[in-house]
N, C-alpha and C positions, 0 to 999 in steps of 0.2 A: 469605693470598695471594688477591687477587681476580682478576676478569676483567672488562675494560672492552670496550665496543663500539667499532668502528672510528671512529665519529663523535666519540667522546671522546678519541681519540688525541692530536690536536694540543695540546688545552688541558691535557691530563694530564701531558704531557711537555716543556711550553714551556721550562722551565729547563734541560732537558737536550738541546734541539734541535740544539745545535752539536756534540755529542759525536763523531759521525763525522767531522767536518771535523778534529777534534783528534787523531784517531788517528795514531799515528807514521807508519804506512804510507801514509797518505793525503796527508800534508803536502806532499810534492813536487807532486802533481798539483792540490791546491788553490791553491798559489801560481801554478802554471802556468796554471790556469783563470783566475785573477784577471788575469793578463797578457794572456791570449788574449781574453777577452770585453769587458773595460771599454773598450778603444779603439773597439769597434764602437758604443758609446753616446755617444761624444764629440759634445758640443753637441746632443744630440737632446732632444725632448720625449718622454719615456718613461713607459710604464706597467709596473708589475711586478704579476703576479697571484700570489696566495698567497705573500706575502712572508715569512710566518712570523716568526721573531725578527729578521729584518733582517740575517742574516749576509751575503748577497750585496748587499742594498741599500746598506750602508755602502760598498762599493766603486764601485757604479754611481752613487752620489751625487756622487762625486768628478768625474765626467766629464760627466754630463748637464746640459743648460741648464735643465730643470725636470722634475720627476718626481712621479707618483702612485704610491703602493704601497698594494695592497689585500690584506686577509685577512679570513677569516670568523670568527677567534678573537680577541677583545679581549685574552686573556692574551698572546698571542704579539705582538700590535701594541704593547702596553705595553713590552715588551722591545725591540722594534725602535726605538721612538720614544727609548729610553734610550741607544742607541748611534749614532743618526744625528741630526745637527743638524736641527731641525724647519724651519729655513729652507731647507733643501736638498730636503726631501721632504714631500709631503702625504700623510699616512697616513689611510686610510679603511677602515672595516668595509664589506665588500662581497662579493657572490657572483660568481664568475668566470663562471657561467652566465647572469648576468643583469646585464650591464654597462649602466648608466644613460647615455643620451645626454648627460646633464649633465656627464659626465666630460670631454667634448670629444673631440678626435681626436688620435692620437699617430703619431709617425714612427719609434717603435721600441717593441718589446715584449719582455718577459722574463718567464720563470717558472722556478723552480727546484724539482725534486722534486714536480712537480704532476702531470704526465702519468701517472706511476706510481700516482697516487691517483685518477685518473679511471676510472670504470667503462667497460669497452669499449663498451657501448651508448651512452654519453654523449660519446665523443670527438668526433663530428661537431658535436654542440651546442656543444661549447666553442669549436671553431675558428669556428663560425658566429657565436657571441656575440663573440669577440675580433675578428672582421672588422669589426664594426659601429663599433669605436672606432679602427681603424687606417686611416691615409690610404694610398692606393695607392702602392706603392714603399717602405713601412715595411719595416724589417728586424725580424725576431722571432728570438730564440733561446730555445730550450726546453732546459733542463739537467736532467739527472737521474742517479740511481744505475745503475750497472751491477750485474748480479748476479755476485757473486764467491764461488766456492765456499770455505767455510771463514771468510768474512768476513761475508757478508750471512746474515741470519737464514734458515733453511730454509723452503722452501714447505710450509705446514701443510695447505692443502687448496685446492680449486678448485670454484667454484660452476657452476651450470648454464649460465651465460653466458660461461664460460671465464676469469673473473676469478680471480686467485690471491691467496692470503692468506698473511701471516707472523705468527708469535707473537713479539712483542718484549717483552722483560722490562726494566722500569725499575729504577732503583737501589733503590727501596723494595720491590722484590719483586713489584710488580703485573704481570700478564701482559695484554697487549692484542693482540687480533686485528686485524690491520692489513691493509687492502686494498693490495696491492702488485703492480701489473702490470709486465711488462717487454716493451713493445711493440717490434715489429720496424720497420725502416725502411719496409717496404711497407705495414704496418698504419698508420703515421703519415701516409704519403702519401695512402692511401685515405681517411683520417678528414679530412684537410686539404681534399680535394676541390679545388674551383675557387677557394679562397680564398687560394691562394698558389702561387708558382712558384719556380724555382731552388732547390729543396730540397736539403739536404745534411745528412748524418749523419756526425758525428765521434765516434769511440769511443777512450776511453782505458782504463786498467786498472780504474779504480773509478767512472768517470762517462762519460756520453755527452751529446751535444748534438745537437738537431735544428734546423736553421736554414731559414728560407724567407723570401721577399720577398712581402709582402701584395699582393692584386690590388685 
């Protein structure tokens, strides 16, 4: 039984990325979320950050007019490309903190389970980077896990910056120390700063979503 760093987490568990969505107790909310957020992206030019294995990309692609999906891990992108028609989405390897102007500008943005992976001191940098590719009035939805006692992995430790970590065990017995923050609505609004207005936090039993309109 080994131990891997947080930076190895996504690549190591790419094939198991959807396990949480498949849990019986989460099925109702996953279906409800699909119906809730996909209409928000109807006929939009959208960008998805940290698309992972494309679980949510496959639903977004049904409604968008055009879409770019980025992720830092080629293993995850390969899975995403296998489940979403390439004519619907342009998949790219990319860094959510360094979005190239060549990407163009978008009127909708989405990221799932990304904010919980962003170190506290880098939240403002993320919103700043995202603002560079969003047109004023663009709608952004950030979806993430809620902490559920008995379901979520326990918090293993906290670092000097207040970031929390969980130990996740893969099917092969490998333990991975994972950065997993659970930001409050106030923290998200503070990090967003003047890059967005009309913020709204919606909470379900297993997930939450933070929405705003880009300035």
